N, C-alpha and C positions, 0 to 999 in steps of 0.2 A: 121646726128648728128653733123658733123664738122662745120655746119653753125650756131650752137646755140650760143647765147650770154652767156659768162662766166664771172662772176664778182669775182675778187680776192681781198677781203679786206686784207690789210697787205701783198700784193703780191710782195713787193720789197725786202723782206728778203730772207733768205737762201732757204726755200722751194718754195716760190713764184718765185724766179728767175729761179730755176731749173724746176719748173712746167711749166712756160711759154715756156722754151726751149723745153720741152717734148711735150707740146700741139702743138706748132708750127711744130715740126717734124712729128706729126700725122695729120697735115692739118687743125688744128683749127685756125681761123683767128679773130673772133669777141671776143677779150679778153680785159677786162677792169681791170686795176690795180689801187687800191686806197691805198695810203700810205702817211705817213707824214714825211718820211725820204727823204728830197730833193735830197741829193747827191746819194743815192741808186736808186731813181727814175731816175736820170740823167744817171747813169750807165746802168740801164735797157733800157733806151731809146737809148743809143748808141748800145747796143747789139741787141735789138729788136725794131727797129724804127717804125714798122708798127702796133703797138698795141696802145690802148688808155691808157694813164697814167694821173692820176690826184692827185695832192697834196690834202690830206684830213685828218683832225683830226677826226677820227671816234668816238671819245668820245664826240664830239659836233655835234648837228644837223647842216646840211649845204647842199650846192648845190650838194655834192657828192651823196646824196640820190636819185637824179633823174636817175642815171645810172641803178637802179634796175628795172625800167620800161621796160618790154619786156625781162628781163633776164630769161634764162632757168635753169642756174646753178649758185650757189654761193659756193665757197670753202672758208671757214672762216679760215684765216691764222694769223690774227693779234695777236701779243703777245709781252708782255714785258718779256724778258728772264733774263736780268741781271740788276744790279744797286743796290743802297742802299736806295732809296726813295720808301717807301711803297705806297704812293699815286700814283706814276707813274704806279705801277703794277695794282692798282685799276682802274685807268683811261683806261689803254690800254688792260687789260684783262677782266674787268667787265663792265665798263661804255660803252665801244665801242661795246661790245657784245649785250648789251640791245638795242642799236640803230640799229645795223645791223639786229637783229631779227625783230625789228619793221618794217624796210624797206622790209624785206622778206615777212612778213605777209601782209602789205599794198599792195604790188605789186603782191602778190600771185605767188611768184617764186616757180616753182614746185619741184626743187631739190636742196638740201643743203648737202654738205659734211663738217663735222666739224673736225678740227684738234685739238685734245686734247693733252694729254701727258701722258707718263707712270708714271710721278711723282704723278698723282692722286692716285696711288696705292703704293706710296713710303712711307718709314718711315721718310723721310726728312720733315722738318717743316719750310721751308724758304718762302719768299714772293711769289716767283714764284709758289711753290707748293700750297700754301694757295689760291691764286687767280685763279689758273687753276682748282682747285676743285670747287670753286664757279662758274666759267665759265661753266664747264661741267654740273653742276646741273641746271644752267639756261637753257641749251639746253634741258635737260631731262624734265624740267617743262614747256617748251614753247609750247608743243603740236605739234611741227614740227617734222615730221618723217624724220630721216636722219641717215646715218652711222656716228658713232663716232670713229675716229681712234686715238689710243694712241701710238705714236711712242716713242721709246727710244732715247737716245742721237744720233743725226744725224750728218753726215759729207758728204762732197761732194763739187762740184763746188760752188763758191761764199760764202764759209764759212768764215764769218768775226770773229766768235768766235770759241770756241771749238777747233777742230783739225786744222782748218785753221790758227787760231791765234798761236797755239802752233808751227806749222811749220814755221811761219814767225819769231817768237821769237827765235826759234832754230837756224836760220841762222844769227842772230844778236849777239849771245853770244857764248863765248868759252865753257861755262859750263851750262848744263841744269839741274836744281834741280828737284828732285822727292820727293814729301812729304812722309815721313816715309818709309815704306818698298816698297811702290808702288804696292802692290798686291791687288788692289781694282778691283774686277771683274766688267767689263762693258759688255754691249751687244750693241755695236754701230751698227747703221742702216744706210746703204748707201741711201742717199736722192734720187738718181736715181731710186732705187727700190721702194721707198716710193711714188714717183711721179707716177710711173706706177700703183701702187695700187689705188691712187686717180683717175687716168684716167679710171681704170677698174670700179670703183664705178660710175663714170659719164656715161660710155658707157653701163653698164649693169643696170643702174638705181637702184642701191642698195639704199634702203630707210629705212633701220633699222639695228640695231645691234651695239654692242660695240666690237671693235677689238683691242686687244693688239698686236701692231706691233713691235716686238723685232728683233734685229739682231740675226741671227741664230748661230753666233759664240760667245762664252764666252771668253773674252780676258782681261787679267789684264792690268791696266792702264800703267804700265811700259812697257809692250810688245807693246801696241799701240804706245807709244813714240818711241820705237826701230824701229817699222815698218815705221813710218813717217821718221825717220832718214835715213832708207834704201832707201825709195822711192825718197826722196829729195836730197840724197847724201850729207847731212849736215855733216860738220866736227865739231862735238860738243861732249863734254864729258858728259855723263849722270851720275849724282851722286845722291845718296839718301841723303835727308836732314831731320834732326829730325823734326817731325811733328810740335812741338811747335814753333820751329824757323821759319818754313815755314809759319805757321799761323800768326806769328808776322810780317813777311815781307809783307804778303798780307794785313794785317790790316793797316800797315803804308802806303802802296801804296794807299789804299782806302781813306786815309786822304787827299791826294793830287790830286786824280783823281775822278771826279764826276761820271764817268761811267767806272769803271775799268774792264779790260777783265776777271778778276777772283776775286771773293769776298770770304770772310770768310764763308759766307753761302754756297757758291758753293763748297768750300773745305770740309765743313762738310757733304754736300750731296755726294761728291765723296767718302768719307770714310764710308758712310752708307752702311750696308750690304743688298743691295737690289738684288733680283733675280726675273726678270719678266717672266711671262708666254711666252712660245714660241709656237705660233700656226702655223699651216701649211698654212701660208698666200700665198705661191706660188700656192698651189692647190686651195685655196678658191677664190683667185682673178685672177688666170690664168696668173701670172707673173713669171718671172725668178728671181732666187736669185743670186746675185753677190758675190762671195767669197771675204772675207775681203781684202786679199792682192791685188787682182785684182782691187777692188774698190778704194783702196788707190792709186794705180798706175794711175787709171783714174782720180782721184781727183787732183793729183799734177802734172800730165804729159800730160793732154789733151792740144793739140795745140791751141784750140780756147778759152776755158773757164777757164783753170786752172790759168791763170794770172790775171783774173778779181777779184778784192778784194773789198768787200763791206766795208763801214765804220760802226763804232759802232753806 
Protein backbone atom coordinates (compact mmCIF):
# COMPACT_ATOMS: atom_id res chain seq x y z
CA UNK A 1 0.00 0.00 0.00
CA UNK A 2 2.91 2.36 0.74
CA UNK A 3 3.79 2.37 -2.96
CA UNK A 4 0.40 3.75 -4.06
CA UNK A 5 0.16 7.17 -5.71
CA UNK A 6 -1.66 9.67 -3.48
CA UNK A 7 -2.95 13.02 -4.77
CA UNK A 8 -3.53 15.87 -2.31
CA UNK A 9 -5.48 18.75 -3.90
CA UNK A 10 -4.99 21.73 -1.61
CA UNK A 11 -2.20 19.86 0.13
CA UNK A 12 -0.05 22.86 1.09
CA UNK A 13 -2.39 24.01 3.85
CA UNK A 14 -2.61 23.02 7.50
CA UNK A 15 -3.98 19.49 7.07
CA UNK A 16 -1.96 18.81 3.91
CA UNK A 17 1.40 19.77 5.42
CA UNK A 18 0.72 17.60 8.47
CA UNK A 19 -0.64 14.75 6.35
CA UNK A 20 2.46 14.69 4.16
CA UNK A 21 4.64 14.48 7.28
CA UNK A 22 2.52 11.62 8.67
CA UNK A 23 2.44 9.75 5.34
CA UNK A 24 6.21 10.07 4.96
CA UNK A 25 6.69 8.77 8.50
CA UNK A 26 4.67 5.68 7.53
CA UNK A 27 6.75 5.05 4.42
CA UNK A 28 4.57 6.54 1.70
CA UNK A 29 6.66 8.06 -1.09
CA UNK A 30 4.54 8.67 -4.20
CA UNK A 31 2.77 11.82 -3.01
CA UNK A 32 1.57 14.64 -5.29
CA UNK A 33 0.53 17.99 -3.82
CA UNK A 34 -1.49 20.42 -5.95
CA UNK A 35 -1.98 23.90 -4.55
CA UNK A 36 -2.05 27.54 -5.68
CA UNK A 37 -0.30 29.06 -2.68
CA UNK A 38 3.24 29.46 -3.98
CA UNK A 39 4.93 30.40 -0.71
CA UNK A 40 3.37 27.49 1.17
CA UNK A 41 4.37 25.13 -1.63
CA UNK A 42 7.91 26.46 -1.26
CA UNK A 43 7.82 25.82 2.50
CA UNK A 44 6.56 22.30 1.93
CA UNK A 45 9.37 21.74 -0.59
CA UNK A 46 11.92 22.79 2.03
CA UNK A 47 10.52 20.40 4.63
CA UNK A 48 9.65 17.53 2.25
CA UNK A 49 11.97 17.88 -0.78
CA UNK A 50 11.31 14.44 -2.28
CA UNK A 51 7.59 14.69 -3.07
CA UNK A 52 5.96 16.09 -6.24
CA UNK A 53 4.65 19.64 -5.86
CA UNK A 54 2.82 21.62 -8.52
CA UNK A 55 1.29 25.06 -8.55
CA UNK A 56 -2.31 24.61 -9.66
CA UNK A 57 -5.46 26.69 -9.65
CA UNK A 58 -7.92 23.85 -9.17
CA UNK A 59 -10.84 26.08 -10.13
CA UNK A 60 -9.50 26.16 -13.70
CA UNK A 61 -8.83 23.21 -16.05
CA UNK A 62 -5.10 22.75 -16.50
CA UNK A 63 -2.06 20.54 -16.75
CA UNK A 64 -2.51 19.57 -13.09
CA UNK A 65 -5.23 17.12 -14.15
CA UNK A 66 -2.62 14.78 -15.68
CA UNK A 67 -1.45 13.74 -12.21
CA UNK A 68 -4.68 11.81 -11.60
CA UNK A 69 -3.68 9.18 -14.15
CA UNK A 70 -2.58 6.10 -12.26
CA UNK A 71 -3.50 7.56 -8.87
CA UNK A 72 -4.85 5.17 -6.26
CA UNK A 73 -6.00 7.68 -3.65
CA UNK A 74 -7.20 11.30 -3.63
CA UNK A 75 -7.57 13.21 -0.37
CA UNK A 76 -9.58 16.31 -1.20
CA UNK A 77 -8.30 19.11 1.03
CA UNK A 78 -8.71 22.34 -0.92
CA UNK A 79 -10.73 24.98 0.92
CA UNK A 80 -11.14 28.72 1.23
CA UNK A 81 -11.40 29.24 4.99
CA UNK A 82 -11.21 32.99 5.59
CA UNK A 83 -11.67 36.24 3.73
CA UNK A 84 -14.41 38.69 2.80
CA UNK A 85 -14.87 37.90 -0.91
CA UNK A 86 -17.71 35.44 -1.50
CA UNK A 87 -16.52 34.61 -5.03
CA UNK A 88 -13.20 33.34 -3.66
CA UNK A 89 -15.13 30.86 -1.52
CA UNK A 90 -17.14 29.77 -4.57
CA UNK A 91 -14.00 29.27 -6.68
CA UNK A 92 -11.97 27.42 -4.08
CA UNK A 93 -14.71 25.37 -2.39
CA UNK A 94 -17.17 24.74 -5.23
CA UNK A 95 -15.61 25.24 -8.68
CA UNK A 96 -12.43 23.40 -7.72
CA UNK A 97 -14.43 20.48 -6.34
CA UNK A 98 -16.30 20.08 -9.61
CA UNK A 99 -13.04 19.77 -11.58
CA UNK A 100 -11.36 17.44 -9.08
CA UNK A 101 -14.37 15.13 -9.14
CA UNK A 102 -14.25 15.12 -12.95
CA UNK A 103 -10.56 14.16 -12.87
CA UNK A 104 -11.31 11.34 -10.43
CA UNK A 105 -14.07 9.95 -12.65
CA UNK A 106 -12.14 10.26 -15.92
CA UNK A 107 -9.10 8.49 -14.47
CA UNK A 108 -11.14 6.00 -12.43
CA UNK A 109 -9.25 6.72 -9.23
CA UNK A 110 -10.43 3.93 -6.93
CA UNK A 111 -10.36 5.71 -3.58
CA UNK A 112 -11.32 9.19 -2.39
CA UNK A 113 -11.31 10.68 1.10
CA UNK A 114 -13.19 13.97 1.35
CA UNK A 115 -12.42 16.52 4.03
CA UNK A 116 -15.62 18.34 4.81
CA UNK A 117 -16.18 20.38 7.98
CA UNK A 118 -18.28 20.38 11.12
CA UNK A 119 -19.67 23.74 9.99
CA UNK A 120 -22.07 21.94 7.64
CA UNK A 121 -24.03 21.10 10.81
CA UNK A 122 -23.45 24.49 12.39
CA UNK A 123 -25.93 27.28 13.07
CA UNK A 124 -23.44 29.72 11.53
CA UNK A 125 -24.25 31.27 8.15
CA UNK A 126 -20.98 32.67 6.82
CA UNK A 127 -19.39 32.22 3.39
CA UNK A 128 -17.30 29.27 4.51
CA UNK A 129 -20.30 27.43 5.95
CA UNK A 130 -22.46 28.11 2.89
CA UNK A 131 -19.89 26.86 0.39
CA UNK A 132 -18.77 23.86 2.44
CA UNK A 133 -22.41 22.71 2.53
CA UNK A 134 -22.57 23.02 -1.25
CA UNK A 135 -19.27 21.16 -1.57
CA UNK A 136 -20.42 18.25 0.57
CA UNK A 137 -23.67 17.96 -1.37
CA UNK A 138 -21.64 17.80 -4.57
CA UNK A 139 -19.79 14.79 -3.15
CA UNK A 140 -23.02 13.10 -2.10
CA UNK A 141 -24.54 13.68 -5.55
CA UNK A 142 -21.43 12.62 -7.47
CA UNK A 143 -21.99 8.89 -7.27
CA UNK A 144 -18.44 8.44 -5.92
CA UNK A 145 -18.33 6.32 -2.79
CA UNK A 146 -16.02 7.82 -0.20
CA UNK A 147 -15.76 8.58 3.50
CA UNK A 148 -16.70 12.17 4.35
CA UNK A 149 -14.85 13.48 7.39
CA UNK A 150 -16.24 16.52 9.21
CA UNK A 151 -13.55 17.86 11.55
CA UNK A 152 -14.11 20.63 14.07
CA UNK A 153 -11.66 23.51 14.55
CA UNK A 154 -8.18 22.08 14.02
CA UNK A 155 -4.80 23.06 15.38
CA UNK A 156 -1.28 21.71 15.13
CA UNK A 157 1.96 22.13 13.19
CA UNK A 158 1.91 24.65 10.33
CA UNK A 159 -1.18 26.44 11.68
CA UNK A 160 -1.22 29.81 9.91
CA UNK A 161 -4.68 30.72 11.18
CA UNK A 162 -6.63 29.81 14.28
CA UNK A 163 -4.46 28.81 17.24
CA UNK A 164 -1.18 29.32 15.38
CA UNK A 165 -1.99 32.92 14.53
CA UNK A 166 -3.27 33.54 18.06
CA UNK A 167 0.01 32.29 19.53
CA UNK A 168 2.07 34.58 17.31
CA UNK A 169 -0.16 37.58 17.99
CA UNK A 170 0.15 36.84 21.70
CA UNK A 171 3.93 37.23 21.51
CA UNK A 172 3.69 40.64 19.80
CA UNK A 173 1.34 42.47 22.13
CA UNK A 174 1.30 43.26 25.87
CA UNK A 175 -2.48 42.77 26.08
CA UNK A 176 -4.54 40.00 24.49
CA UNK A 177 -8.24 40.89 24.06
CA UNK A 178 -10.97 38.28 24.51
CA UNK A 179 -14.39 39.03 22.96
CA UNK A 180 -17.08 39.32 25.61
CA UNK A 181 -16.97 36.80 28.44
CA UNK A 182 -14.85 34.38 26.41
CA UNK A 183 -16.87 31.33 27.48
CA UNK A 184 -17.57 30.08 23.98
CA UNK A 185 -17.34 26.32 24.05
CA UNK A 186 -15.05 24.82 21.40
CA UNK A 187 -14.14 21.24 20.55
CA UNK A 188 -10.65 21.67 19.05
CA UNK A 189 -9.21 18.75 17.13
CA UNK A 190 -5.49 18.01 16.99
CA UNK A 191 -4.53 17.77 13.33
CA UNK A 192 -2.05 14.99 14.08
CA UNK A 193 -4.93 12.81 15.27
CA UNK A 194 -7.00 13.82 12.23
CA UNK A 195 -4.20 12.86 9.84
CA UNK A 196 -4.03 9.44 11.45
CA UNK A 197 -7.77 9.07 10.80
CA UNK A 198 -7.24 9.93 7.11
CA UNK A 199 -4.43 7.39 6.84
CA UNK A 200 -6.64 4.79 8.51
CA UNK A 201 -9.29 5.45 5.83
CA UNK A 202 -6.63 4.95 3.16
CA UNK A 203 -5.13 1.78 4.62
CA UNK A 204 -8.46 0.13 5.47
CA UNK A 205 -10.05 1.30 2.20
CA UNK A 206 -13.01 2.91 3.93
CA UNK A 207 -15.36 3.81 1.07
CA UNK A 208 -18.52 5.11 2.71
CA UNK A 209 -19.95 6.96 5.67
CA UNK A 210 -20.12 10.48 7.11
CA UNK A 211 -18.06 10.92 10.25
CA UNK A 212 -18.23 13.88 12.62
CA UNK A 213 -14.67 14.13 13.91
CA UNK A 214 -14.79 16.34 16.98
CA UNK A 215 -12.21 17.01 19.63
CA UNK A 216 -12.99 14.86 22.67
CA UNK A 217 -12.55 17.75 25.12
CA UNK A 218 -14.98 20.66 25.39
CA UNK A 219 -12.96 23.79 26.15
CA UNK A 220 -14.00 27.42 26.43
CA UNK A 221 -12.24 29.81 24.08
CA UNK A 222 -10.70 31.77 26.94
CA UNK A 223 -9.22 28.56 28.38
CA UNK A 224 -7.74 27.70 24.99
CA UNK A 225 -5.99 31.07 25.04
CA UNK A 226 -4.72 30.44 28.56
CA UNK A 227 -3.35 27.04 27.52
CA UNK A 228 -1.52 28.60 24.56
CA UNK A 229 -0.05 31.24 26.87
CA UNK A 230 1.21 28.48 29.19
CA UNK A 231 2.73 26.37 26.41
CA UNK A 232 4.46 29.30 24.71
CA UNK A 233 5.49 31.04 27.93
CA UNK A 234 4.03 34.27 26.55
CA UNK A 235 4.14 37.32 28.81
CA UNK A 236 0.82 38.85 27.93
CA UNK A 237 -2.16 40.08 29.89
CA UNK A 238 -5.44 38.44 28.87
CA UNK A 239 -8.38 40.83 29.21
CA UNK A 240 -12.06 40.54 28.37
CA UNK A 241 -13.25 43.13 25.85
CA UNK A 242 -16.88 44.15 25.27
CA UNK A 243 -18.22 42.16 22.33
CA UNK A 244 -19.40 45.25 20.44
CA UNK A 245 -16.01 46.94 20.72
CA UNK A 246 -14.21 43.77 19.64
CA UNK A 247 -16.54 43.48 16.63
CA UNK A 248 -15.84 47.10 15.66
CA UNK A 249 -12.08 46.60 15.86
CA UNK A 250 -12.25 43.48 13.66
CA UNK A 251 -14.48 45.30 11.16
CA UNK A 252 -12.02 48.21 10.91
CA UNK A 253 -9.12 45.75 10.48
CA UNK A 254 -11.00 44.16 7.58
CA UNK A 255 -11.19 47.53 5.80
CA UNK A 256 -7.40 47.63 5.50
CA UNK A 257 -6.56 43.93 5.14
CA UNK A 258 -7.86 41.98 2.11
CA UNK A 259 -7.24 38.67 3.87
CA UNK A 260 -7.61 39.38 7.59
CA UNK A 261 -6.70 36.67 10.10
CA UNK A 262 -10.06 37.07 11.82
CA UNK A 263 -13.29 38.41 10.33
CA UNK A 264 -16.60 39.59 11.73
CA UNK A 265 -18.19 36.47 10.25
CA UNK A 266 -15.73 34.28 12.12
CA UNK A 267 -16.40 36.24 15.31
CA UNK A 268 -20.11 35.59 14.88
CA UNK A 269 -19.35 31.89 14.31
CA UNK A 270 -17.21 31.83 17.46
CA UNK A 271 -20.11 33.07 19.57
CA UNK A 272 -22.61 30.67 17.98
CA UNK A 273 -23.72 28.02 20.46
CA UNK A 274 -22.69 24.90 18.58
CA UNK A 275 -22.04 21.52 20.14
CA UNK A 276 -20.94 18.82 17.74
CA UNK A 277 -21.44 15.10 18.05
CA UNK A 278 -18.52 13.25 19.62
CA UNK A 279 -18.18 9.78 18.17
CA UNK A 280 -15.72 7.13 19.31
CA UNK A 281 -13.36 7.78 16.40
CA UNK A 282 -10.35 6.29 18.21
CA UNK A 283 -12.13 2.92 18.20
CA UNK A 284 -13.75 3.34 14.76
CA UNK A 285 -10.47 4.17 13.01
CA UNK A 286 -8.01 2.48 15.37
CA UNK A 287 -6.10 5.65 16.26
CA UNK A 288 -5.04 7.16 19.55
CA UNK A 289 -6.49 10.36 20.99
CA UNK A 290 -4.02 13.04 22.10
CA UNK A 291 -5.12 15.01 25.21
CA UNK A 292 -5.50 18.73 24.50
CA UNK A 293 -2.72 19.95 26.81
CA UNK A 294 -0.24 17.43 25.33
CA UNK A 295 -1.30 18.34 21.79
CA UNK A 296 -0.76 22.04 22.52
CA UNK A 297 2.74 21.27 23.79
CA UNK A 298 3.54 19.24 20.66
CA UNK A 299 2.15 22.02 18.47
CA UNK A 300 4.24 24.81 19.89
CA UNK A 301 7.34 23.02 21.15
CA UNK A 302 8.22 20.41 18.51
CA UNK A 303 11.91 20.91 17.57
CA UNK A 304 11.37 20.25 13.84
CA UNK A 305 7.95 21.55 12.83
CA UNK A 306 6.71 24.02 15.43
CA UNK A 307 8.71 26.93 13.96
CA UNK A 308 7.48 26.44 10.38
CA UNK A 309 4.73 29.00 9.72
CA UNK A 310 2.55 29.06 6.62
CA UNK A 311 1.40 32.30 5.04
CA UNK A 312 -2.23 33.39 4.72
